C-alpha positions as CSV (number, residue, x, y, z in Angstrom):
1,X,0.0,0.0,0.0
2,X,1.4,3.5,-0.9
3,X,2.3,5.8,1.9
4,X,-0.5,8.0,3.3
5,X,1.1,11.1,1.7
6,X,0.9,9.5,-1.7
7,X,-2.7,8.5,-1.2
8,X,-3.5,12.1,-0.1
9,X,-1.7,13.6,-3.0
10,X,-3.5,11.2,-5.4
11,X,-6.9,12.1,-3.9
12,X,-6.2,15.9,-4.2
13,X,-5.2,15.4,-7.9
14,X,-8.3,13.3,-8.6
15,X,-10.6,15.9,-7.0
16,X,-8.7,18.7,-8.8
17,X,-9.1,17.2,-12.1
18,X,-12.8,16.6,-11.6
19,X,-13.2,20.2,-10.3
20,X,-11.3,21.8,-13.2
21,X,-13.2,19.6,-15.7
22,X,-16.6,20.6,-14.3
23,X,-15.9,24.3,-13.4
24,X,-12.8,25.3,-15.4
25,X,-9.8,27.0,-13.9
26,X,-11.4,30.3,-12.8
27,X,-14.3,28.9,-10.8
28,X,-12.3,26.1,-9.1
29,X,-11.1,26.8,-5.6
30,X,-8.7,25.2,-3.3
31,X,-11.4,24.9,-0.7
32,X,-13.7,23.0,-3.1
33,X,-10.9,20.7,-4.1
34,X,-10.0,20.0,-0.5
35,X,-13.7,19.3,0.4
36,X,-14.0,16.9,-2.5
37,X,-10.8,15.1,-1.4
38,X,-12.1,15.1,2.3
39,X,-9.0,17.0,3.6
40,X,-8.2,20.3,5.0
41,X,-7.3,23.0,2.4
42,X,-3.9,23.5,4.1
43,X,-3.0,20.0,2.7
44,X,-3.6,21.2,-0.9
45,X,-1.2,24.2,-0.2
46,X,1.3,21.8,1.5
47,X,1.6,19.6,-1.6
48,X,1.1,22.1,-4.4
49,X,1.7,25.5,-2.9
50,X,-0.8,27.5,-5.0
51,X,-3.8,27.0,-7.2
52,X,-1.5,27.4,-10.2
53,X,0.8,24.6,-8.9
54,X,-2.2,22.4,-8.4
55,X,-3.4,23.1,-11.9
56,X,0.0,22.4,-13.4
57,X,0.2,19.1,-11.6
58,X,-3.4,18.2,-12.5
59,X,-2.5,18.8,-16.2
60,X,0.5,16.6,-16.5
61,X,-0.4,14.7,-19.6
62,X,1.3,11.8,-21.4
63,X,-0.8,10.9,-24.5
64,X,1.0,7.6,-24.5
65,X,1.3,7.8,-28.3
66,X,2.9,4.7,-29.7
67,X,5.5,4.5,-32.4
68,X,3.5,4.9,-35.6
69,X,6.3,4.2,-38.1
70,X,5.2,0.7,-38.6
71,X,1.6,1.6,-39.4
72,X,0.9,1.6,-43.1
73,X,0.4,5.2,-44.3
74,X,-3.2,4.4,-45.6
75,X,-4.1,3.2,-42.1
76,X,-2.6,6.1,-40.2
77,X,-5.6,8.4,-40.2
78,X,-7.9,5.7,-38.8
79,X,-5.3,4.7,-36.3
80,X,-5.0,8.2,-35.0
81,X,-8.7,8.7,-34.5
82,X,-8.9,5.3,-32.6
83,X,-5.9,6.2,-30.5
84,X,-7.4,9.5,-29.4
85,X,-10.9,8.0,-28.8
86,X,-9.3,5.2,-26.8
87,X,-7.4,7.8,-24.7
88,X,-10.4,10.0,-24.1
89,X,-12.7,7.1,-23.4
90,X,-10.3,5.1,-21.1
91,X,-11.0,7.5,-18.2
92,X,-14.0,9.8,-19.1
93,X,-14.5,11.2,-15.5
94,X,-12.1,13.9,-14.6
95,X,-9.9,13.2,-17.6
96,X,-7.0,15.6,-17.8
97,X,-7.3,16.1,-21.6
98,X,-10.9,17.3,-21.1
99,X,-9.8,19.5,-18.2
100,X,-7.1,21.0,-20.4
101,X,-9.5,21.4,-23.4
102,X,-12.1,23.2,-21.3
103,X,-9.5,25.4,-19.5
104,X,-7.5,26.3,-22.6
105,X,-10.2,28.5,-23.9
106,X,-10.1,30.9,-21.0
107,X,-6.7,30.3,-19.4
108,X,-3.3,31.2,-21.0
109,X,-1.4,28.6,-18.9
110,X,-3.7,25.8,-20.2
111,X,-3.5,27.0,-23.8
112,X,0.3,26.9,-23.4
113,X,0.1,23.4,-22.1
114,X,-2.0,22.4,-25.2
115,X,0.7,23.9,-27.4
116,X,3.5,22.1,-25.5
117,X,1.7,18.8,-25.8
118,X,1.3,19.3,-29.5
119,X,5.0,20.4,-29.9
120,X,6.5,17.7,-27.7
121,X,4.2,14.7,-28.3
122,X,1.9,14.9,-31.3
123,X,4.1,16.6,-33.9
124,X,7.2,14.3,-33.2
125,X,5.0,11.2,-33.4
126,X,3.6,12.3,-36.8
127,X,7.0,13.6,-38.1
128,X,8.6,10.1,-37.3
129,X,5.8,8.5,-39.3
130,X,5.4,10.9,-42.2
131,X,8.5,13.2,-42.2
132,X,9.0,16.9,-41.2
133,X,6.8,18.3,-44.0
134,X,3.8,17.1,-42.0
135,X,4.1,19.6,-39.1
136,X,1.7,22.3,-40.4
137,X,-0.8,19.7,-41.5
138,X,-0.4,17.9,-38.1
139,X,-1.6,21.1,-36.4
140,X,-4.8,20.9,-38.5
141,X,-5.2,17.2,-37.6
142,X,-4.9,18.3,-33.9
143,X,-7.7,20.9,-34.6
144,X,-10.0,18.1,-36.0
145,X,-9.3,15.8,-33.1
146,X,-9.8,18.5,-30.5
147,X,-13.0,19.5,-32.3
148,X,-14.1,15.9,-31.9
149,X,-13.3,15.9,-28.2
150,X,-15.2,19.2,-27.8
151,X,-18.4,17.9,-29.6
152,X,-18.4,14.3,-28.1
153,X,-17.2,14.9,-24.6
154,X,-17.9,18.5,-23.5
155,X,-20.8,19.7,-25.7
156,X,-22.1,16.1,-26.0
157,X,-23.8,16.6,-29.3
158,X,-26.2,13.6,-29.7
159,X,-25.2,12.7,-33.3
160,X,-21.6,12.5,-32.2
161,X,-22.1,10.8,-28.9
162,X,-24.4,8.2,-30.5
163,X,-21.7,7.0,-32.9
164,X,-19.4,4.2,-32.0
165,X,-15.7,4.7,-32.0
166,X,-15.5,2.6,-35.2
167,X,-18.1,4.7,-36.9
168,X,-16.3,7.9,-35.9
169,X,-12.9,6.5,-37.2
170,X,-14.4,5.3,-40.5
171,X,-16.1,8.7,-41.0
172,X,-13.2,11.0,-39.8
173,X,-10.3,9.0,-41.2
174,X,-10.8,10.3,-44.9
175,X,-10.8,13.9,-43.7
176,X,-7.5,13.3,-41.7
177,X,-6.0,11.6,-44.7
178,X,-6.9,14.6,-46.9
179,X,-5.5,17.0,-44.3
180,X,-2.2,15.1,-44.0
181,X,-2.0,15.0,-47.8
182,X,-2.4,11.3,-47.8
183,X,-5.6,11.2,-49.9
184,X,-3.6,10.4,-53.0
185,X,-1.6,7.7,-51.1
């Protein structure tokens, strides 16, 4: 069993992610996070110093993108859609990606985090699979996948939420292929 301090820190982060996801950065308070974690607010300060420190810790994201170099080019767009759907749907409550997406619209720190994730995780993965010329197009792919997340998980548009992951991948893959310049491939 992990030490009590690790359990407390994990409970705070879990509560913070849920709060940030539900309320965004501006409306989330340390007191509310502490109440959700069933601890005194001073414990949040002890582990994270400030609301900004808590926000940064709550938004540490590893997309867990695999090496895509072995994926046939024609399968890459569908693979990308499935990877992101799997990532979003593996932990839908309090998911850090959704917290980040919701917060990035109104918070510069969150917007910078989105840019950093793209620069450090998404772009290098696509460059490895398709070459350096893909970077501008990869940013447009990111916009399509973030739009999917917005409509499926935050706005919950019924036509999008009613589709299966396979239906979404089949429908969206040709658009990603065209965006990546693979439609001719």
